[in-house]
Structure formats: C-alpha cells, structure tokens
N, C-alpha and C positions, 0 to 999 in steps of 0.2 A: 524726598531726591525725586524729580520725576520724571518718564525714560524716554529714551527719543523712538521714538518703535524700531527707526530701523536699524537700533544697536542691537535688533535681538534678530532681525530675517534675516543675511546670508546673502550679501549680493552676488549678484552672476558677473561677475567680473574680477572674481576680488580669486586672485594668484598663487594654490596652492598651502603658501607658511603663510598669506593672511584669514588665512579659513583656521587655520589653526587657533588664527592667536583672535578672533574670535570669537573661537563659539571655546576657552580659554580667559577671555574679559564674562564672560557669560556666565558661564561657571563661577567666578571671583564679583559680579553684579548679587548673585541669588542668594552672597550669603553676609550683601548690605541687605540690612534689617530696613533701615533708614527709607530705602524707596520705593515710593505709590507709577502703579501703570497707570495712567487714563483709562478710560473711558473708550473713552475714543481708538484710542490708539489700541484698547484686546483687541478691539474689535478686527480693526485693519490685519494685526500679527498672523493674527485666527482664520482670519482667510488666507492670507496668503498662506502660510503651515496648510491646510485645508488642498492647493492649491502647487506646497513644492515635496509638503515632505516634513517631516517629525526627524530629527538627528537620530532614534535609534536605528533610523533606516541611514539618514542622511551623511551622521558621519562617520565612513572608514580608513581615517586613521586616525593618526594618531597612539597614543598610550595603548596595550587593552583595556576596553573599559572604557573607557571615554567619550563612545557614544551617549550609553546607558548614561555619567556621566551628565553631560550638556542633557538629553533628556528631560535627569532629574532637575536640575537644574534650569528648563525655560519653563516644567508643572509649578513650582516652586515661585516664580513672576510671575507667570500666568491668578498665580491666585491670592498675587498683589494689588487688586486690581484696586482704583474708585477714585470716588465721583467726584469732585469738588463740588465747594459749594455758593460759591460765585457764579452768573449768570456767562456760559460762551461763548462770547465774541467774535466776528473772524476777522483777524483782525493782520492786514500789512507786517513780514514780519523784516527788522529790517536786524545782521545785515542781511540776506534771502536765502532761506532755505529749499537748495539746488535737488532737490528728490521726489521722487513718483509725487503725483498731488493729490491724492488722498493718503495719503500719509500727512500732508506738508497738511492736509485740514486737519485731520486727524490733532494732530501733535497744537494747535492751536486750539482751538476749541478742548483739548485738555490744561495747557498753559494756561490761556484765557480762566478758564474751570478753581485752579488751582491758585488762586489767585492769593489766596492768605496763609495759607498751611505752606508755601515752599517758593525759596529762588533760585534754587537749584537745577538745572533738565542733565542729565548723562544723556553727552552724547558724542561725537567723534569728526573732526572741525577740517574733515575732505565734504561731511555734509551744505554744508556751510561757503557762499559764496562767498567771502576774503575772512580771515583768518581771525577770529576775535575772541570772548575772553567773558562777550556776555553777546543774552539776545535779548532785540525789544516787538516782542509781541501788543504792538497799539499800543495804549499806555504800563504798559508791564513788562519790567526788567531778570531775565533771567543772568544771573553768570554756566554759564557755560563749560562743565566736570567733564571731563576726559579720563581719571580715573578709576573703577567701576568699584574702587574700593572706599572712593568716600566717604564722608562721617560728618555728616552737616546736620548730626546735634550739637555733635563739638563743636565744631567753628561757627555755628550759632552761639554756643554757651560762651568761642573767648569771643563772638562780634560784643555781645551784651556787655560781659566784666569788664571786655577796652571802655564803650561804652557811657560806666554807670564809676568801674573804681576808682576816683577823681572826687564823688560827686561824697556829701554826708547827708544823707538820712537822714525823716521825721517823721517816727509814728503813731498813733494813737491809737490804743487797745488791748486791750489784755497787761502780761508788764512782760518784762524780756527774760527771757531766760539765756541761763551762759549754752545751751545749744544751739538755740534763737540766734546770740551773735557768733556763735563759731563756726555755722556756717553760713556767716551773712559775710563774714572772710573768706572760707576757709572758696565758696564759691563765686564768692563777686567782687571782690576785692574793697571790702569798706568796714574796715575797723572800727575796732566797738568807740575806741574816740572819735570820731563822726554819727553814731547813733544817739540821734536823740531819739528818747523813747517816755512821754507821756503817755502813763500809766491808768488807764478809763476799764470801768464797769455800768454793764444798762443802771445798774442801780450805788451809782459812783461814778455820777461822771466829774471830768478835770472840765477846770477855771478858764479861762481865759485865754478860750486859743484864735480866737481875734488875735492877741495881744503875742505869740509865742508864734505861731502860723504868721505874721504880722509882716514879718521884713525879709519871711525868703527868697532867694535868688536863683529862676525859671536856668542859668546855668552852672548853678552847681551847687543847689539844696535839691531831692527825691521826695516828694508828701505822700504817706504808702495810709489808710486809717481801713481798720480790723474790722470790717462794720457788722459780722454779727461777736464782738462785745464793744459797742455804742446806743446809742438808742437816734435812734433818727435828728431829732434834736443837734444833737455833737455831731452829728458827718454831716446836716450842714452846713452850719458852723465854720470844718471843716472846710469842707469844700468852696465857702465861698473867699471863708481868710489865706487858700492855694490856693484861690481863682484870681483875688486881688492883685499877685506881682506875680499872675500872667506863669503861676505853677498847675502842670494840671494832674489833679489826686489819684494817684493808681491807690484801688479797690480791694481787695481778697477776705473773703470770709474769714478764715481762718488763718491764726496764728506759724502752722504750718502748711501754710501755702504763698505769704512768704515771699521768699526765694522765687519760685517760678510766677510770679505775680511781676515784681521786677527783672527777671530773663525777657520775661514776652514782649512787654518791653523795651526791654533792649534791646532786643533783636528788629523789634521792628522802623522802619523811616522816621516816624515821629518825634518833631521834639516835642523840648516844652511854650 
C-alpha cells in the first residue's frame, strides 16, 4: 500500500483533537508492514519536517510518552522508502488532489512508478475534491484506503481466490503431492477433483499434450507449466495448445511456486 505524504505531515489547520487522531493514525500506519513510502514523497516529507520540526518536539499532548511513540513511528515509516520500477509520469488525477502542489506532484510520480506492485493508496477523503473510493493517475487506478491497518496482502489473496476458485487447473510437470493439492484447496479454493495434473520429467515427457489441452475453456480453465520439470519441446507444445484455446499458460520454475504464481495472476486485471 502506497502512502499519501499528507497523511504523515500534520496540516496546520487541524484542531487539537484532530491532531491526536492524526498522530495515532501515524503510529498505527507504522505497524502496517504492507506500506511503501514512495521515493518522491519521502523527500517531500523530510523537507516539511526540517521546516516544522519532528514529533518528539511537536507532539506535546496525549498520554505520557506519546510524542516519543510518534517519533519512533515516523522513523519506521521513513525507513520504508521504495522506488518503483515503472516510468514516473506527470498525470492528471481524477478526482483532484487538493493539497500542496509539490506533494501532489510527488504523489503522482510515486503512484505511476508503483503501478505494477500495488493498487492501494493510504489517504484521507479530505485530501480530494470529492468523495471517492478510487483515484485515477492517468491510466493507473488506485483504491483509496483510510484505514491505516489495512492489509493489502490479505485483500489481494482474497481477490485472487475469488477469481480462480470456480476454475479447473491443468498442470504439466512433476507429479502431484498431497501437500501441493492441499495447498491449492486451502489457499485458492481449487479442490483436488478440479486439478488435472499431467506427470512429466525432462527425461520422461508426456504424450499428446495438444490433445489433452486441446479443449481448454478460457472462462473455466487455468493452465500452468512447471518449467523446471519439462523439456523445452514439451513447454512449447503446451504453450501452443493453450494459446490455440485462448488460454495463457502460466509458468513457474518449481512445484513450490504454483500457488504464488496463480495468486499473482489472480490479483492482476488480466483475463485469459
């Protein structure tokens, strides 16, 4: 989950009670291990802190030691700086972000850079021109989250499960084990009777994969190849058979990565 920089810096117009809420949320946010602070937002936040002071001096309210807790929380958040892998692009935001212009630009650059790793933004509704549950940064869309304890990883897993649990899974490579089948059912909701596993090793390739995978349905079937357990010729045959049915074959190097590979696809917006 990406962090709106203005959720860290206290706004000067906040009433005393709102100041307490602000810093309590900062403490809660620091305990959330799914957050990422964009590189551009980090520099904007540090600049503001240098001008206004740090919570150890500013937070002189709340229970004993609260200012110290806020300082520790702030340091933890600032240690989670992330530079995204996508190109940073200055884009229009819809709805509009109505706060400081430099913070707005920092948020835009961070949001577009992190488009491939998160789709959630921790923010407050008062930072936007109108109430909304999402915001678009050009072609990139984020869910707007106000709960500092929001667990994006759990939400992503739930979204992935919802997408795949009604589908059948066709695997080629290696051999099914009780633990692998149990993990598919427990974490993805795919029961054993909907798993078709073609045993294969590089020295013992399967036959007729074009026939076995020749009638896959992109609305009902997932296809996955364990690349470390099949030859290139088998991989190519399976890929062509799946593609001829409109199914994109998923790939992972080892049997232990099956669930994670399917979850990553399930969390994406990609369809077959």
